[in-house]
KESEVO-295161 format. One record per residue (C-alpha): residue in one letter; x, y, z. Coordinates in steps of 0.05 Angstrom, whole numbers, padded with zeros to 5 digits, always signed. Example, Ala and Ser with C-alpha at 12.3 -4.5 7.8 and 13.67 -1.06 7.14 Angstrom:
# KESEVO-295161
A+00246-00090+00156
S+00273-00021+00143
//
This chain:
# KESEVO-295161
M-00131-00279-00900
A-00153-00289-00831
S-00127-00240-00782
S-00124-00243-00701
F-00103-00187-00654
L-00051-00195-00595
S-00076-00180-00527
V-00044-00158-00457
P-00048-00204-00397
L-00079-00171-00334
K-00038-00155-00274
K-00054-00195-00209
S-00057-00162-00140
Q-00060-00186-00070
A-00121-00168-00027
V-00118-00108+00025
D-00164-00079+00075
L-00184-00011+00058
V-00239-00001+00111
K-00196+00004+00175
P-00140+00053+00154
L-00188+00100+00115
E-00236+00100+00170
K-00185+00119+00221
F-00160+00176+00177
I-00232+00205+00168
K-00246+00202+00241
N-00178+00230+00259
T-00179+00286+00203
Y-00246+00305+00182
S-00279+00314+00254
G-00249+00382+00268
P-00271+00449+00246
G-00295+00449+00173
G-00302+00373+00172
T-00360+00327+00177
Q-00389+00280+00229
D-00423+00230+00180
D-00406+00160+00184
F-00372+00136+00121
T-00367+00062+00142
P-00418+00037+00089
Q-00386+00073+00033
L-00312+00044+00056
K-00345-00026+00053
E-00372-00011-00016
L-00306+00012-00039
D-00265-00047-00011
K-00318-00091-00046
L-00308-00057-00109
R-00231-00066-00107
E-00244-00140-00091
S-00285-00147-00155
A-00239-00107-00198
T-00172-00141-00177
G-00189-00205-00136
K-00235-00243-00185
T-00224-00273-00259
L-00253-00216-00304
D-00285-00238-00370
R-00270-00206-00437
H-00337-00169-00433
D-00358-00098-00428
S-00390-00114-00357
S-00318-00128-00330
L-00290-00066-00356
E-00342-00027-00322
I-00325-00055-00258
I-00251-00037-00264
Q-00269+00035-00292
K-00316+00044-00234
Y-00260+00031-00182
Y-00208+00075-00221
D-00258+00128-00216
Q-00265+00124-00145
L-00190+00122-00135
C-00186+00187-00172
A-00244+00214-00134
I-00212+00199-00068
E-00138+00222-00094
A-00144+00293-00060
K-00188+00271-00003
L-00158+00207+00027
P-00088+00213+00008
I-00050+00144+00005
T+00022+00162+00002
E+00092+00128+00004
N+00135+00152+00057
Q+00207+00134+00078
E+00225+00069+00109
D+00243+00094+00177
E+00188+00147+00176
P+00119+00129+00207
P+00056+00160+00170
T+00045+00236+00183
P-00026+00257+00211
Y-00043+00270+00134
Q-00019+00204+00105
I-00052+00135+00096
R-00009+00075+00096
V-00037+00012+00053
N+00010-00030+00023
F-00015-00050-00052
T+00022-00111-00083
W+00020-00122-00156
Y+00051-00180-00201
D+00082-00167-00267
A+00033-00181-00320
F+00079-00222-00369
D+00124-00260-00322
Q+00103-00325-00317
G+00146-00345-00255
M+00194-00395-00238
L+00194-00457-00197
F+00226-00434-00134
L+00227-00354-00143
G+00154-00342-00162
K+00129-00284-00208
M+00162-00213-00199
K+00120-00170-00156
K+00124-00098-00125
T+00093-00074-00059
M+00082+00001-00048
S+00044+00045-00003
S+00021+00094-00056
G-00046+00115-00085
D-00013+00135-00152
Y+00016+00059-00158
E-00049+00030-00147
R-00080+00077-00197
M-00030+00062-00250
C-00036-00013-00238
V-00113-00007-00247
L-00106+00034-00306
F-00058-00017-00338
N-00108-00074-00327
I-00161-00025-00362
G-00119-00021-00424
A-00101-00095-00421
L-00175-00115-00413
M-00194-00070-00474
S-00143-00107-00516
Q-00174-00173-00495
I-00244-00153-00511
A-00219-00127-00578
A-00182-00192-00593
A-00249-00230-00572
Q-00289-00192-00626
N-00316-00227-00687
I-00277-00190-00743
S-00317-00218-00795
A-00372-00176-00775
D-00379-00101-00787
D-00396-00085-00714
G-00338-00128-00690
L-00285-00090-00730
K-00316-00027-00705
N-00312-00048-00634
A-00245-00077-00641
A-00220-00008-00672
K-00254+00028-00615
Y-00222-00014-00558
L-00156-00017-00589
Q-00148+00062-00596
Q-00172+00071-00523
A-00123+00018-00499
A-00065+00054-00541
G-00088+00115-00505
V-00089+00083-00438
F-00016+00060-00444
T+00007+00124-00473
H-00025+00161-00413
I+00010+00117-00361
K+00080+00126-00398
D+00070+00203-00404
S+00038+00222-00338
M+00043+00170-00288
A+00101+00119-00293
G+00159+00169-00288
P+00165+00173-00215
F+00165+00097-00207
Q+00217+00074-00257
Q+00268+00054-00207
V+00220+00009-00170
V+00166-00019-00214
T+00159-00085-00247
P+00185-00088-00322
D+00113-00090-00350
L+00105-00011-00326
S+00175+00008-00354
L+00171+00066-00401
E+00200+00021-00458
M+00149-00033-00444
L+00091+00019-00444
S+00112+00050-00508
T+00117-00017-00542
L+00042-00037-00519
A+00015+00034-00541
V+00047+00022-00611
V+00022-00048-00618
M-00047-00027-00601
L-00043+00028-00646
A-00020-00016-00703
Q-00076-00064-00691
A-00127-00011-00688
Q-00103+00011-00755
E-00108-00059-00777
A-00182-00061-00754
I-00199+00001-00798
L-00160-00028-00860
L-00200-00095-00852
K-00267-00052-00844
S-00242-00009-00910
I-00233-00074-00949
Q-00304-00102-00929
D-00334-00036-00948
K-00297-00044-01017
M-00263+00024-01015
K-00216+00047-01070
E-00152+00017-01083
A-00110+00075-01067
I-00143+00083-00999
I-00136+00009-00981
A-00060+00015-01005
K-00048+00079-00960
L-00083+00046-00902
S-00042-00019-00911
M+00024+00018-00916
Q+00012+00053-00852
A-00006-00010-00817
S+00059-00036-00840
D+00097+00021-00818
L+00066+00016-00746
Y+00079-00061-00743
S+00153-00046-00760
D+00158+00005-00705
A+00125-00043-00657
M+00171-00102-00680
K+00233-00060-00664
Q+00209-00040-00600
A+00186-00108-00579
Q+00257-00137-00592
N+00285-00093-00536
P+00341-00134-00505
H+00316-00110-00435
F+00252-00147-00441
G+00285-00216-00447
D+00238-00271-00453
L+00182-00230-00418
L+00133-00220-00485
P+00095-00279-00503
K+00136-00320-00556
E+00085-00307-00608
W+00085-00234-00607
I+00150-00220-00644
P+00134-00271-00704
T+00068-00244-00708
L+00090-00172-00713
A+00144-00189-00765
G+00099-00223-00804
K+00045-00173-00807
Q+00095-00120-00823
A+00114-00157-00885
M+00043-00182-00903
Y+00010-00108-00901
H+00069-00082-00939
A+00055-00136-00994
Q-00020-00120-00988
A-00004-00044-01004
E+00035-00066-01067
F-00020-00115-01085
Y-00070-00063-01087
M-00021-00010-01121
S-00016-00065-01174
L-00091-00065-01182
M-00094+00012-01197
A-00033+00005-01245
K-00076-00053-01282
K-00134-00005-01288
N-00085+00049-01316
K-00059-00002-01365
N+00009+00001-01336
I+00026-00070-01341
G+00100-00061-01326
E+00086-00028-01263
E+00034-00081-01245
I+00080-00135-01253
A+00139-00104-01215
R+00094-00088-01153
L+00066-00158-01154
K+00134-00190-01159
H+00151-00147-01098
A+00087-00165-01066
L+00101-00239-01073
E+00169-00231-01045
L+00140-00196-00983
A+00087-00247-00975
K+00135-00301-00976
T+00178-00267-00926
G+00117-00254-00877
G+00105-00326-00882
S+00173-00346-00859
R+00172-00293-00808
A+00104-00314-00779
G+00117-00387-00775
S+00058-00425-00745
T+00031-00358-00716
M-00003-00340-00783
D-00025-00376-00844
L-00007-00335-00907
K-00015-00389-00958
D-00078-00364-00987
F-00052-00292-00990
T+00011-00315-01024
G-00028-00357-01076
K-00073-00301-01093
I-00010-00254-01109
Q+00022-00311-01147
R-00038-00326-01190
A-00045-00250-01200
H+00027-00245-01222
D+00031-00306-01267
A-00032-00277-01302
A-00003-00210-01312
D+00065-00237-01334
K+00030-00283-01385
D-00008-00226-01413
N+00052-00180-01419
N+00092-00233-01455
F+00036-00252-01503
I-00002-00185-01513
Y+00030-00122-01483
H+00107-00129-01484
D+00110-00076-01433
R+00180-00063-01398
V+00181-00084-01330
P+00210-00022-01287
E+00259-00028-01233
L+00228-00024-01161
N+00265+00035-01140
T+00234+00076-01199
L+00163+00066-01181
P+00123+00120-01144
A+00123+00114-01064
I+00061+00088-01031
G+00029+00143-00990
R+00007+00132-00916
A-00062+00142-00886
A-00053+00150-00810
V-00130+00134-00787
A-00120+00104-00718
K-00104+00152-00659
A-00089+00137-00587
L-00153+00165-00554
P-00149+00210-00490
L-00177+00188-00427
S-00249+00210-00408
K-00261+00234-00337
P-00295+00195-00310
M-00279+00134-00351
N-00351+00105-00334
P-00406+00151-00341
K-00447+00113-00289
S-00396+00125-00235
T-00415+00166-00176
D-00371+00192-00118
L-00377+00153-00054
F-00346+00207-00013
E-00381+00266-00041
K-00394+00298+00026
L-00313+00301+00036
V-00277+00358+00010
P-00206+00350-00015
L-00153+00349+00035
A-00122+00417+00013
V-00193+00450+00018
H-00204+00419+00085
Q-00136+00446+00111
A-00155+00513+00086
L-00222+00510+00116
T-00186+00494+00183
G-00143+00555+00177
Y-00202+00594+00153
E-00245+00572+00218
A-00186+00590+00262
R-00183+00661+00231
K-00258+00665+00238
A-00256+00645+00308
D-00200+00694+00328
V-00240+00751+00294
V-00307+00728+00330
N-00269+00724+00397
R-00236+00794+00389
E-00298+00827+00375
V-00341+00794+00424
G-00289+00807+00474
R-00289+00885+00459
L-00363+00882+00470
R-00361+00843+00532
E-00301+00883+00563
A-00335+00949+00550
T-00401+00924+00579
Q-00369+00899+00644
L-00330+00965+00650
M-00395+01001+00642
N-00426+00955+00695
S-00369+00966+00744
V-00375+01041+00738
L-00449+01042+00750
A-00445+00995+00806
S-00390+01041+00837
L-00444+01097+00826
N-00498+01057+00859
L-00536+01067+00796
P-00593+01058+00780
A-00608+01035+00851
A-00590+01103+00882
I-00648+01139+00840
E-00696+01085+00852
D-00686+01083+00929
L-00702+01153+00945
S-00753+01134+00998
G-00698+01099+01038
D-00733+01037+01062
S-00760+01001+01003
I-00719+00952+00959
P-00701+00981+00894
Q-00736+00947+00833
S-00670+00937+00798
I-00646+00895+00855
L-00706+00854+00853
D-00697+00845+00776
K-00628+00829+00789
G-00644+00775+00835
A-00692+00748+00788
A-00647+00741+00735
I-00599+00707+00775
K-00651+00654+00797
D-00669+00641+00720
K-00596+00624+00706
G-00600+00573+00761
G-00577+00613+00822
I-00517+00599+00870
D-00530+00524+00865
K-00514+00522+00785
I-00449+00565+00804
N-00427+00510+00859
Q-00440+00453+00810
L-00399+00480+00755
I-00344+00499+00802
Q-00342+00425+00827
D-00341+00397+00757
L-00283+00440+00736
P-00227+00401+00775
E-00253+00334+00747
L-00252+00355+00678
L-00183+00391+00685
Q-00154+00326+00718
R-00184+00283+00661
N-00147+00326+00609
K-00088+00323+00651
E-00085+00247+00654
V-00095+00241+00575
L-00037+00290+00561
D+00008+00257+00610
E-00007+00186+00585
A+00009+00214+00513
N+00079+00242+00539
R+00094+00177+00577
V+00089+00135+00515
L+00136+00177+00479
D+00183+00181+00535
D+00187+00103+00544
E+00197+00090+00470
E+00248+00149+00464
K+00284+00116+00523
T+00286+00050+00490
D+00309+00077+00428
N+00367+00114+00462
E+00386+00053+00497
L+00387+00009+00432
R+00427+00064+00398
A+00477+00069+00456
N+00482-00013+00447
F+00488-00019+00373
K+00524+00046+00360
E+00527+00062+00284
R+00489-00001+00264
W+00423+00026+00293
A+00410+00064+00229
R+00339+00094+00235
T+00316+00163+00255
P+00328+00177+00328
S+00262+00185+00366
A+00275+00250+00392
Q+00285+00279+00322
L+00223+00244+00299
Y+00179+00263+00357
S+00194+00337+00355
P+00130+00360+00323
L+00089+00318+00373
R+00130+00349+00431
A+00115+00415+00404
E+00039+00398+00401
G+00046+00373+00472
G+00081+00434+00496
K+00023+00474+00466
Y-00029+00431+00497
Q+00011+00435+00571
S+00010+00514+00559
I-00061+00515+00547
L-00075+00473+00610
D-00030+00520+00653
N-00066+00578+00629
A-00134+00544+00640
I-00113+00533+00714
H-00095+00604+00724
A-00160+00628+00696
D-00199+00580+00743
A-00163+00606+00801
I-00186+00674+00782
V-00258+00652+00776
R-00256+00618+00843
E-00230+00678+00874
K-00285+00721+00845
Y-00335+00673+00869
N-00308+00672+00943
K-00317+00748+00940
H-00390+00749+00917
A-00417+00682+00936
E-00450+00716+00999
N-00486+00771+00962
I-00506+00723+00904
T-00535+00681+00956
L-00575+00742+00982
L-00601+00760+00916
C-00629+00690+00907
K-00673+00703+00968
P-00715+00765+00960
E-00752+00753+01020
E-00692+00764+01062
L-00665+00829+01028
P-00706+00881+01072
G-00670+00853+01139
K-00603+00855+01104
I-00607+00926+01068
P-00601+00983+01120
S-00653+01037+01117
S-00639+01108+01112
S-00675+01176+01120
P-00727+01192+01063
A-00700+01237+01004
A-00769+01249+00973
A-00752+01316+00956
L-00704+01292+00901
Q-00759+01254+00869
G-00774+01309+00814
S-00704+01341+00810
K-00671+01353+00742
C-00610+01312+00763
V-00653+01250+00775
T-00689+01253+00715
D-00627+01266+00676
L-00595+01203+00704
R-00660+01160+00692
Q-00655+01183+00616
L-00581+01163+00618
M-00597+01093+00651
E-00644+01084+00595
E-00594+01096+00541
V-00547+01044+00580
E-00601+00995+00576
T-00610+01007+00497
I-00532+01003+00489
K-00536+00935+00523
A-00593+00909+00481
E-00555+00930+00415
R-00495+00896+00438
D-00530+00831+00448
V-00558+00834+00377
I-00488+00855+00349
E-00456+00794+00389
S-00511+00747+00366
E-00497+00767+00291
I-00422+00760+00299
K-00430+00688+00326
E-00479+00668+00273
A-00441+00700+00212
K-00434+00646+00158
S-00401+00644+00092
D-00395+00595+00032
I-00319+00598+00029
S-00315+00522+00012
S-00339+00535-00059
K-00287+00588-00068
F-00231+00543-00045
L-00257+00487-00090
T-00256+00533-00147
A-00183+00560-00133
L-00159+00488-00128
A-00186+00470-00195
Q-00162+00528-00228
D-00089+00534-00196
G-00078+00470-00166
V-00069+00499-00100
V-00107+00541-00048
N-00081+00603-00025
E-00118+00602+00041
E-00091+00667+00073
S-00109+00714+00017
L-00180+00685+00008
S-00194+00676+00082
V-00177+00749+00095
G-00214+00776+00039
E-00275+00737+00061
L-00269+00755+00133
D-00264+00829+00116
R-00326+00823+00075
M-00367+00785+00125
F-00345+00821+00191
G-00328+00891+00166
P-00394+00924+00179
L-00404+00889+00247
Q-00332+00909+00268
Q-00352+00979+00249
Q-00416+00972+00293
V-00375+00952+00354
T-00325+01009+00347
E-00382+01056+00341
S-00416+01027+00409
V-00352+01025+00446
G-00347+01104+00430
R-00420+01118+00446
Q-00403+01087+00515
E-00348+01130+00530
S-00388+01195+00517
L-00449+01165+00557
M-00406+01148+00618
G-00380+01219+00621
K-00451+01248+00624
I-00472+01195+00675
Q-00414+01213+00723
T-00428+01286+00719
A-00501+01278+00729
N-00488+01234+00788
T-00437+01282+00818
E-00494+01335+00821
F-00543+01284+00851
C-00497+01266+00905
Q-00487+01340+00921
Q-00563+01347+00933
K-00574+01285+00973
Q-00564+01290+01047
A-00506+01251+01070
S-00517+01207+01130
G-00483+01147+01160
S-00546+01103+01146
V-00549+01129+01075
N-00475+01110+01061
Q-00484+01040+01093
R-00546+01028+01048
E-00509+01052+00986
E-00454+01010+01002
K-00499+00946+01009
L-00537+00964+00944
K-00470+00969+00908
D-00445+00902+00934
L-00510+00872+00910
A-00507+00903+00842
A-00432+00881+00832
A-00455+00810+00858
H-00507+00806+00802
D-00452+00829+00751
A-00399+00777+00783
F-00455+00721+00774
M-00469+00735+00699
E-00397+00736+00685
L-00382+00676+00728
I-00434+00632+00699
S-00410+00650+00630
N-00340+00638+00647
L-00353+00570+00679
E-00399+00549+00621
E-00347+00566+00571
G-00295+00531+00611
T-00336+00468+00614
K-00340+00470+00541
F-00270+00487+00532
Y-00247+00427+00576
N-00295+00378+00533
E-00268+00403+00469
L-00196+00400+00494
L-00209+00331+00519
L-00226+00310+00448
L-00164+00340+00419
L-00122+00310+00472
V-00149+00241+00456
K-00135+00249+00385
F-00067+00272+00402
Q-00057+00210+00449
T-00084+00163+00391
K-00034+00196+00345
C+00025+00182+00393
N+00001+00111+00408
D+00001+00100+00329
I+00069+00126+00320
V+00097+00087+00378
F+00065+00024+00355
A+00096+00038+00285
R+00163+00052+00316
K+00158-00013+00360
T+00147-00054+00298
E+00201-00025+00263
K+00242-00035+00322
D+00228-00110+00322
E+00242-00116+00246
H+00310-00081+00255
L+00329-00118+00310
K+00311-00187+00275
D+00351-00159+00213
L+00411-00141+00260
Q+00413-00214+00294
Q+00410-00247+00227
N+00466-00201+00205
I+00508-00215+00266
A+00499-00294+00261
K+00519-00290+00186
Q+00584-00254+00201
P+00643-00305+00199
S+00682-00317+00262
Q+00752-00285+00270
S+00813-00325+00251
A+00859-00352+00305
P+00913-00300+00322
T+00985-00310+00294
P+01033-00349+00339
P+01095-00308+00363
A+01161-00316+00331
Y+01188-00359+00389
Q+01130-00410+00382
A+01141-00417+00309
S+01220-00427+00311
G+01260-00490+00328
P+01315-00495+00379
G+01366-00460+00334
G+01320-00405+00314
A+01302-00432+00249
A+01231-00443+00234
K+01205-00515+00249
A+01186-00554+00184
P+01122-00590+00186
P+01129-00663+00200
P+01130-00710+00141
R+01068-00737+00115
P+01065-00811+00134
P+01064-00861+00075
P+00999-00897+00056
P+00987-00965+00090
Q+01015-01021+00051
V+00969-01081+00036
Q+01008-01146+00024
P+00979-01179-00038
Q+00952-01250-00020
Q+01002-01301-00045
Q+00977-01356-00085
P+00992-01425-00061
Q+01051-01456-00101
Q+01061-01529-00121
A+01086-01575-00063
Q+01157-01604-00070
P+01186-01663-00038
P+01224-01653+00021
A+01291-01670-00009
Q+01282-01615-00055
Q+01258-01568-00009
A+01316-01582+00037
A+01364-01573-00024
A+01338-01506-00037
G+01348-01484+00036
S+01273-01461+00041
Q+01213-01478+00080
P+01175-01540+00056
Q+01113-01521+00006
L+01053-01559+00000
N+01032-01591-00070
M+00979-01558-00106
P+00930-01605-00139
Q+00942-01613-00214
P+00882-01602-00261
G+00838-01662-00263
Q+00857-01691-00199
P+00807-01691-00135
Q+00820-01633-00089
Y+00813-01636-00015
G+00798-01716-00019
Y+00807-01760+00037
N+00851-01804-00007
N+00895-01745-00022
P+00917-01713+00039
Q+00980-01688+00006
Y+00941-01637-00034
Y+00908-01607+00032
S+00922-01529+00031
P+00900-01490+00092
P+00868-01420+00078
P+00913-01362+00082
M+00914-01333+00149
P+00902-01257+00161
T+00957-01206+00185
S+00934-01214+00255
Y+00913-01287+00278
N+00840-01296+00285
P+00822-01371+00301
Y+00748-01355+00294
A+00754-01330+00221
T+00727-01391+00189
M+00673-01431+00210
Q+00691-01512+00225
Y+00667-01561+00182
Q+00607-01602+00209
P+00613-01672+00178
P+00540-01707+00159
P+00519-01754+00217
Q+00531-01825+00198
Q+00477-01879+00203
G+00463-01906+00269
A+00494-01849+00304
T+00461-01819+00360
A+00436-01749+00351
P+00459-01695+00401
Y+00418-01683+00467
G+00353-01640+00445
Q+00355-01654+00377
Q+00303-01704+00340
P+00336-01759+00298
G+00341-01744+00223
A+00329-01666+00234
P+00377-01617+00209
P+00429-01593+00259
Y+00417-01533+00298
P+00448-01473+00261
Q+00514-01449+00284
Q+00526-01376+00308
Q+00557-01341+00248
Q+00623-01304+00269
A+00635-01232+00248
A+00676-01225+00187
P+00748-01197+00197
P+00757-01129+00170
Y+00805-01136+00112
P+00836-01167+00076
Q+00777-01216+00057
Q+00791-01290+00052
Q+00767-01342+00009
Y+00724-01390+00043
A+00764-01456+00048
P+00729-01515+00080
Q+00766-01557+00130
Y+00761-01634+00120
P+00778-01685+00175
Q+00847-01713+00171
P+00875-01779+00192
A+00907-01785+00261
Y+00975-01764+00265
N+01024-01824+00250
P+01099-01811+00261
Y+01114-01873+00219
A+01079-01849+00159
P+01115-01847+00093
P+01151-01783+00073
S+01098-01769+00016
Q+01047-01756+00068
Y+01075-01693+00096
P+01043-01676+00167
N+01004-01614+00171
P+01032-01563+00214
Y+00967-01531+00229
Q+00941-01597+00259
Q+01005-01604+00299
Q+00996-01536+00328
Q+00921-01558+00347
Q+00949-01621+00380
Q+00999-01590+00420
//
């Protein structure tokens, strides 16, 4: 009893380009905070090549082909959360977090028709692509199982393994993937078809295990139970395969094979139960089961037809039945029980639909391992924004407090006042400040940065203006078309679609406005301190620019000067501590990505806010406490400095020269502080404009992409509208008014009667000619005599029998061609013709329309003789010619 397995054909797909859309998405999405700057072009090309190998080539029924499809499926699962290929509305262009790739797949079972082709479906959905690829994995597993050598032990083992895996694949598609696509997919992915394929694979897996048990010569009871379970599964598969919705979709041999195997394995179960009955000496039960098995085997053979050969199996049962019946008749004489009284046969459900393994191929590696899932990336972006806010806020507190402290000390002329007690030397603090300015680049660096800012600002404004312009132009075009086509222009208005982009553009415009205002403040501060900054950069000119004063050496060892010097040392200590704190705040890092990944794996979502707030509190809590303590120490320290400086000023002699000198020293100290602030602001402004330019370029690209998609959609929509307008029928003519439809008397005019069809006169047959006397007696026109049978017709000796051809309704003298008698001997040939040569062909006249005439040759007649006897009646036609 040879057996074979049914296999599922593979789905075919059209080629697509995965490199360009995925590469563009990675650059636009993952290049921001929390992203990566790596180039993924090689990985994208490898993914595209892997798809081509998995879908574009003919796959052999071998494990190597299965590995290729499994690797591609594993890559699709790996990028599911990182590179989302999603389906969106027809009138909605892709959003920034979507990739549009159209996947086209054909129905696996449809053979197509001559002019319509095969059924197919195109969708921009990563889930649809994964579902179709997984379908092909199950189909290829069934083909590999069908190609196994079932006569070998390993072949049956492999067949059972692949068939159970295929059943698990189709079950997984039905339960977890195909539900959302039922209204749009091809019939091979319908829930009914997937359920049928899963049951068929499971029944064949049970069959493979059954054949293995027969080869291993297991007990009859086990084989019978396995056979009965296989029969039940094939029965279920046969019922599902006969779904009327399938039509002629399934191969023609499937239903006969399923029906035949259902009956065959039921017969096999009865046969092995009969063997058990024989061992137990229950001859009657043995005969009853063999009789039922024989009926089932014959039924299976008739059902299977040419798809299966059950003659040997039926003959085996027939021989066993005949032998048992013969033994019972001659030896045992046991009563044969009724079939319904026999014990039911048990079932042994060994075959199971195996669940999918992840990954399906253990050799698969994630090509995009460096990319995090998009949800994690978005969470990282939010985390980085929160972190930047905390860093800017705390650094801003430190810098604001330091600037306040510097401004107070500059107003008190400290520490220059306690260093310039001699009144004629340059304070060391002023010299140090000048050296610090020169180390930073001096006034030239400030000038260069200030000159670069307007150019950077202009570039940002041009990019933003261009992005807004393309949106305005497309929106204007959309409004004009909507006004022209009214309700037929059925697509999302551009104003509504562009509202998120307009909001984003407004945010960037607000940022630029604030930057312009900040640049103006920086320039004003530069103009105020530029002269003193320049002076600090030239220490050799300082003695001539700073006024001198009378010496105040008496205050060198006073208590107030000593206190102020100690307080200035504390000021420097606070500044140094703040530099360290600011550096720690800027360099603080945390492995928040692993926490986001863990949350996504456990909960399926990432609660970015709660995780980010907790991590930021843990990381920046101690540093924020140090900032608060530093600001508090500064307030206490500044109070002590003001008290000590008041006492110092009271002890110091007041003079005009002293006041002028102190004012100049204060201006120089303020210029140093202004330079440090300006250089920091200008460098940050330059960095800000460069980073903003990158964001604006991405924004412009986003606007160009959506405008291009809208223009393409507009062209297609216009084409459809034009085709619909062209297909619309023309309007019927208006109904005429009543006075035009009425006659003179007011009654409606009746339509004119239809003219009668033209009457064609039948052609009269020539009658026999009568003598003139008879004709005169009859009072009719003379008739020509017709020749009698046996008489010569139209001869020279019988001119009375001449009958002219019937004339057409309208006379046409050129209707017939004149007879040309043969030339007589000795006659001279016409001019230009050789003697003996045939005459020149005469021009053939066009035939008259209708009625057609019978050709009647005209023979020469004797000359007219008025004295001829009455029997030779003259020809009126010739008389007319003579006249």
